[in-house]
C-alpha positions as CSV (number, residue, x, y, z in Angstrom):
1,M,50.0,46.9,41.4
2,E,51.4,49.7,43.9
3,D,49.1,52.3,41.9
4,I,46.4,50.3,42.9
5,K,46.6,49.7,46.1
6,K,47.0,53.5,46.9
7,K,43.7,54.0,45.5
8,V,41.6,51.4,47.2
9,T,40.3,52.4,50.2
10,N,41.0,50.5,53.5
11,T,37.2,50.2,54.5
12,T,34.0,48.9,53.5
13,I,31.5,49.7,51.4
14,T,28.3,48.9,50.2
15,R,28.3,47.6,46.4
16,N,25.9,47.6,43.3
17,T,25.9,43.7,42.7
18,A,24.2,44.2,39.0
19,L,27.8,45.8,38.5
20,F,29.2,42.4,39.4
21,S,27.8,40.3,37.5
22,K,28.5,42.6,34.2
23,M,31.1,40.6,33.2
24,T,30.4,36.9,33.7
25,D,26.5,37.1,33.4
26,N,26.7,35.1,36.9
27,I,27.1,37.0,40.1
28,Y,28.7,33.6,41.8
29,E,31.3,33.4,39.1
30,T,32.1,36.8,39.5
31,V,32.7,35.7,43.5
32,A,34.8,33.1,42.8
33,M,37.4,34.8,40.3
34,L,37.1,37.6,42.7
35,T,38.2,34.8,45.2
36,K,40.9,33.7,42.9
37,R,42.7,36.8,42.4
38,A,42.4,38.1,46.0
39,N,44.3,34.8,46.4
40,Q,46.9,35.3,44.4
41,I,47.1,39.4,45.5
42,A,47.6,37.6,49.0
43,I,50.0,35.0,48.0
44,E,52.2,38.1,46.0
45,E,52.1,40.1,49.3
46,K,53.2,37.2,51.5
47,R,55.9,36.8,49.4
48,E,57.2,40.1,49.5
49,L,56.8,40.4,53.3
50,H,58.9,37.5,53.8
51,K,61.6,38.5,51.5
52,K,61.8,42.0,53.2
53,I,61.9,40.2,57.1
54,E,64.7,38.0,55.9
55,E,67.1,40.8,55.3
56,F,66.7,41.4,58.8
57,A,68.1,37.9,59.7
58,S,71.3,38.0,60.4
59,T,73.5,37.5,64.0
60,N,74.6,40.3,65.0
61,D,75.0,41.5,68.9
62,A,71.9,43.0,71.0
63,I,72.3,46.7,70.1
64,D,72.2,46.4,66.4
65,E,69.2,43.4,66.7
66,Y,67.2,46.5,68.7
67,Y,67.0,48.6,65.8
68,E,66.6,45.8,63.3
69,N,63.6,44.7,65.0
70,R,62.5,48.5,64.7
71,E,62.8,48.6,61.3
72,Q,61.2,45.3,60.8
73,I,58.3,46.4,63.1
74,E,57.8,49.1,60.9
75,V,58.1,47.0,57.3
76,V,55.2,45.0,59.1
77,R,53.0,47.6,60.2
78,R,53.0,49.0,56.3
79,Y,51.7,45.6,55.2
80,E,49.2,45.6,57.9
81,R,47.8,48.9,56.7
82,M,47.6,47.8,52.8
83,P,44.3,47.3,51.9
84,K,43.0,43.7,51.9
85,P,42.9,41.5,49.0
86,T,39.6,41.1,48.6
87,L,39.8,45.2,48.5
88,T,42.4,45.0,45.9
89,A,40.3,42.2,43.8
90,T,37.3,44.0,44.0
91,E,38.6,47.4,43.1
92,E,40.1,46.0,39.9
93,Y,37.6,44.3,38.6
94,L,35.5,47.6,38.9
95,E,38.3,49.3,36.6
96,G,38.1,46.5,34.6
97,K,42.1,45.5,35.0
98,L,40.9,42.0,34.9
99,Y,40.6,39.1,32.4
100,Y,38.1,37.0,33.1
101,R,37.9,33.3,31.1
102,N,35.9,30.3,31.8
103,P,36.9,27.2,29.5
104,A,33.6,25.2,30.5
105,K,31.6,28.0,28.9
106,E,33.9,28.5,26.0
107,D,33.8,24.7,25.0
108,Q,29.1,24.9,25.4
109,E,29.9,27.8,23.0
110,Q,32.2,25.9,20.6
111,Q,29.8,23.3,20.4
112,R,27.0,25.2,19.7
113,M,28.9,26.8,17.0
114,E,30.1,23.7,15.4
115,A,26.3,22.3,15.6
116,M,25.1,25.8,14.0
117,E,27.8,25.4,11.2
118,N,26.8,21.9,10.4
119,E,23.3,22.5,9.9
120,V,23.9,25.2,7.5
121,I,26.5,22.9,5.4
122,E,23.2,20.4,5.4
123,G,20.9,22.4,4.8
124,N,23.1,23.3,1.6
125,L,23.9,19.7,0.2
């Protein structure tokens, strides 16, 4: 995931919406998928950040505390400079690195296929 974060620009870019409906055939499904992925990325980053900040939680004297706070601030700044989860999710989508599945559509497709099979079987009888 780190290599994707390095490639992602941290600025707003105008995008062609036609590219976003390739995989799903529906721009709204794509937005929902990107939202879910961005939430997953945000949760991952939050866990990583909290884990690193917990390393600094200790009871030391005031001098050590100053240096620890400085290191802690640097860790937080690094996370602040990272691209936003929505940008990362969008880049993953455009690079074809996301897997998309809609169970509701699959059920409809399965029912349609079964109906076609039944028609063929009934036609042969």
